[in-house]
SERO-4910 file (N, C-alpha, C, O; in steps of 0.05 Angstrom, whole numbers):
BEGIN
 pado doro    nc1    nc2    nc3   cac1   cac2   cac3    cc1    cc2    cc3    oc1    oc2    oc3
  Met    A   -255    201   1824   -277    219   1817   -295    205   1797   -286    195   1777
  Arg    A   -321    205   1803   -340    192   1785   -350    212   1764   -354    236   1769
  Arg    A   -354    201   1741   -364    218   1719   -394    214   1717   -404    192   1721
  Pro    A   -409    235   1711   -438    231   1706   -442    217   1680   -426    219   1661
  Ala    A   -464    203   1678   -471    189   1654   -480    209   1633   -492    229   1639
  Pro    A   -473    204   1607   -482    222   1587   -512    220   1584   -524    199   1589
  Pro    A   -526    242   1575   -555    241   1573   -565    219   1554   -553    215   1532
  Gly    A   -586    205   1562   -597    184   1545   -584    157   1548   -592    138   1534
  Arg    A   -564    155   1565   -550    129   1568   -567    110   1584   -578    118   1605
  Ile    A   -568     85   1575   -581     64   1589   -561     42   1595   -547     32   1577
  Asp    A   -559     34   1620   -541     12   1629   -558    -10   1641   -576     -4   1657
  Val    A   -553    -34   1633   -567    -57   1643   -546    -76   1656   -528    -85   1643
  Val    A   -550    -82   1681   -533   -100   1696   -548   -126   1701   -569   -125   1714
  Val    A   -538   -148   1690   -552   -174   1693   -534   -191   1712   -511   -196   1706
  Asp    A   -546   -199   1734   -532   -216   1753   -545   -244   1750   -566   -250   1762
  Arg    A   -531   -261   1734   -542   -288   1730   -527   -308   1748   -505   -316   1742
  Asp    A   -540   -314   1770   -530   -334   1789   -538   -361   1779   -562   -367   1779
  Pro    A   -519   -379   1772   -527   -405   1762   -542   -423   1782   -554   -443   1775
  Asp    A   -540   -415   1808   -553   -431   1829   -577   -417   1841   -589   -427   1860
  Ala    A   -585   -394   1829   -608   -379   1840   -621   -363   1818   -618   -370   1794
  Asp    A   -635   -342   1825   -649   -325   1806   -630   -308   1790   -607   -304   1798
  Thr    A   -640   -297   1768   -626   -277   1753   -638   -250   1760   -662   -246   1759
  Asp    A   -621   -231   1768   -630   -204   1775   -620   -185   1754   -598   -187   1744
  Val    A   -637   -166   1748   -631   -145   1728   -635   -118   1741   -656   -113   1753
  Thr    A   -615   -101   1738   -617    -73   1748   -612    -55   1724   -593    -59   1709
  Val    A   -629    -35   1721   -628    -17   1698   -623     12   1708   -634     21   1728
  Tyr    A   -605     25   1694   -598     53   1701   -603     70   1676   -596     63   1654
  Leu    A   -616     93   1680   -621    112   1659   -607    138   1667   -613    150   1688
  Asp    A   -588    146   1651   -571    169   1657   -558    167   1685   -555    186   1699
  Gly    A   -550    143   1692   -536    138   1717   -554    134   1741   -545    129   1763
  Ala    A   -581    138   1738   -600    135   1760   -614    108   1757   -624    101   1736
  Lys    A   -616     94   1779   -629     68   1780   -659     71   1773   -672     89   1785
  Val    A   -669     55   1755   -697     56   1747   -711     34   1762   -703     11   1761
  Thr    A   -733     41   1776   -748     22   1791   -778     26   1787   -786     45   1774
  Gly    A   -793      8   1798   -822     11   1798   -835      8   1770   -824     -7   1753
  Ser    A   -857     21   1766   -873     18   1742   -859     29   1717   -867     23   1695
  Arg    A   -837     44   1721   -823     54   1698   -805     33   1685   -796     36   1662
  Leu    A   -801     11   1699   -783    -10   1690   -798    -35   1681   -814    -46   1697
  Ala    A   -793    -44   1657   -805    -69   1648   -782    -86   1636   -768    -78   1618
  Val    A   -778   -110   1648   -757   -127   1639   -770   -151   1625   -788   -163   1635
  His    A   -759   -157   1601   -770   -179   1585   -747   -199   1581   -726   -191   1570
  Val    A   -751   -224   1588   -730   -244   1585   -740   -265   1566   -762   -277   1570
  Val    A   -725   -270   1545   -731   -291   1526   -711   -314   1531   -688   -312   1523
  Asp    A   -721   -335   1545   -703   -357   1553   -717   -383   1547   -735   -391   1563
  Pro    A   -710   -397   1525   -724   -422   1519   -716   -445   1537   -729   -466   1536
  Gly    A   -696   -442   1553   -688   -464   1571   -672   -485   1557   -671   -486   1532
  Ala    A   -659   -502   1572   -641   -522   1561   -656   -544   1546   -645   -557   1528
  Gly    A   -681   -549   1554   -696   -571   1542   -708   -564   1515   -719   -582   1502
  Gly    A   -707   -540   1507   -719   -532   1482   -746   -520   1485   -761   -527   1504
  Pro    A   -753   -502   1468   -779   -487   1471   -802   -502   1459   -803   -506   1434
  Asp    A   -821   -511   1475   -845   -524   1465   -866   -503   1458   -861   -479   1462
  His    A   -889   -511   1449   -909   -492   1440   -919   -475   1463   -924   -451   1460
  Glu    A   -922   -487   1487   -933   -472   1510   -913   -449   1517   -922   -427   1523
  Trp    A   -887   -455   1515   -867   -434   1520   -870   -412   1499   -871   -388   1506
  Phe    A   -872   -420   1474   -875   -400   1452   -900   -383   1456   -898   -359   1454
  Asn    A   -922   -396   1463   -947   -381   1467   -945   -362   1490   -954   -339   1488
  Ser    A   -934   -370   1512   -932   -352   1535   -912   -329   1530   -916   -307   1540
  Thr    A   -891   -335   1515   -871   -314   1510   -882   -293   1490   -874   -270   1492
  Thr    A   -899   -301   1472   -909   -282   1452   -937   -271   1459   -949   -258   1442
  Thr    A   -946   -275   1483   -970   -263   1493   -962   -239   1510   -949   -242   1531
  His    A   -970   -215   1501   -960   -191   1514   -982   -175   1528  -1005   -176   1519
  Ala    A   -975   -161   1549   -994   -144   1562  -1001   -120   1543   -985   -114   1525
  Ala    A  -1023   -108   1548  -1033    -87   1530  -1014    -63   1529  -1013    -48   1509
  Asp    A   -998    -59   1551   -981    -35   1551   -953    -39   1540   -936    -21   1541
  Val    A   -947    -63   1530   -921    -68   1518   -919    -54   1491   -936    -59   1474
  Pro    A   -899    -37   1488   -897    -23   1462   -894    -42   1438   -882    -63   1441
  Glu    A   -905    -35   1416   -905    -52   1392   -877    -61   1384   -872    -84   1377
  Ala    A   -857    -42   1385   -830    -49   1377   -818    -70   1396   -803    -87   1387
  Val    A   -824    -68   1422   -814    -87   1441   -827   -114   1436   -814   -135   1436
  Ala    A   -854   -115   1432   -868   -140   1427   -857   -153   1401   -853   -177   1400
  Asp    A   -852   -137   1381   -841   -148   1356   -814   -161   1360   -808   -182   1348
  Glu    A   -797   -148   1376   -770   -159   1381   -772   -185   1396   -758   -204   1390
  Ile    A   -789   -186   1417   -793   -211   1432   -804   -233   1414   -795   -255   1415
  Asp    A   -824   -226   1398   -836   -246   1380   -815   -257   1360   -814   -281   1355
  Ser    A   -798   -239   1350   -778   -248   1331   -758   -267   1344   -750   -287   1333
  Leu    A   -749   -260   1368   -731   -278   1383   -744   -305   1389   -731   -325   1385
  Ala    A   -769   -304   1398   -783   -329   1404   -786   -346   1380   -783   -371   1381
  Gln    A   -793   -334   1357   -796   -349   1332   -769   -362   1324   -769   -384   1312
  Gly    A   -747   -349   1330   -721   -360   1323   -715   -385   1339   -700   -402   1330
  Tyr    A   -725   -387   1363   -720   -410   1381   -740   -433   1376   -733   -456   1378
  His    A   -765   -426   1369   -786   -446   1367   -787   -457   1339   -790   -442   1319
  Asp    A   -785   -484   1336   -785   -497   1310   -815   -502   1302   -826   -522   1309
  Arg    A   -826   -482   1288   -854   -485   1280   -859   -508   1261   -881   -519   1260
  His    A   -839   -515   1246   -842   -538   1227   -846   -564   1241   -860   -582   1231
  Ala    A   -834   -567   1265   -836   -592   1280   -859   -590   1300   -866   -611   1312
  Cys    A   -870   -567   1305   -891   -564   1325   -917   -577   1316   -925   -574   1293
  Arg    A   -929   -593   1333   -953   -607   1326   -978   -591   1333  -1001   -600   1327
  Asp    A   -975   -567   1344   -998   -551   1351  -1008   -536   1326   -993   -522   1313
  Ala    A  -1034   -539   1320  -1046   -527   1296  -1044   -497   1296  -1041   -485   1275
  Arg    A  -1046   -485   1320  -1044   -455   1321  -1016   -446   1311  -1014   -426   1298
  Cys    A   -996   -461   1318   -969   -453   1310   -964   -458   1280   -952   -442   1267
  Arg    A   -974   -480   1270   -970   -487   1242   -985   -468   1223   -978   -465   1200
  Ala    A  -1005   -454   1233  -1021   -436   1217  -1008   -408   1215  -1016   -391   1199
  Leu    A   -988   -403   1232   -975   -376   1232   -960   -372   1205   -947   -390   1195
  Pro    A   -962   -348   1194   -948   -343   1169   -918   -343   1173   -908   -333   1193
  Leu    A   -904   -353   1153   -875   -351   1153   -867   -325   1141   -884   -309   1132
  Ala    A   -841   -319   1140   -832   -294   1130   -841   -288   1101   -846   -264   1094
  Asp    A   -844   -308   1085   -853   -304   1057   -883   -309   1053   -891   -315   1031
  Asp    A   -898   -308   1075   -927   -311   1075   -937   -339   1069   -961   -343   1064
  Arg    A   -920   -359   1068   -928   -387   1067   -934   -396   1096   -926   -382   1115
  Thr    A   -948   -418   1099   -953   -428   1126   -936   -453   1129   -928   -465   1109
  Ala    A   -930   -461   1154   -915   -485   1158   -928   -510   1146   -914   -528   1138
  Asp    A   -955   -511   1145   -969   -533   1134   -962   -537   1104   -961   -560   1094
  Asn    A   -957   -516   1090   -951   -518   1062   -923   -528   1056   -917   -535   1033
  Leu    A   -906   -530   1076   -879   -539   1072   -876   -569   1075   -855   -580   1068
  Leu    A   -896   -583   1085   -894   -612   1090   -902   -628   1066   -902   -652   1066
***
């Protein structure tokens, strides 16, 4: 006998096939979420390391991405991208957590 999902429950099933694509299926209250109601964001710097182009594309968001989601993605991307070593001037000008810039650290 199957139990119904409790109200407000979100389940995310990630099928990461090492030889193919990664598929993600989301359920809200036990019902599969599809179409425009579903937005999946993947932060994956890859095995070679995140260069500036990866960082820039990962932190560029569509207008309809909620601010809290964009902030979470940006925080994760910043954790992967070494701004101190990045030679791109746009990256070096970004403020650090204590409002210094990467240029001031060299």
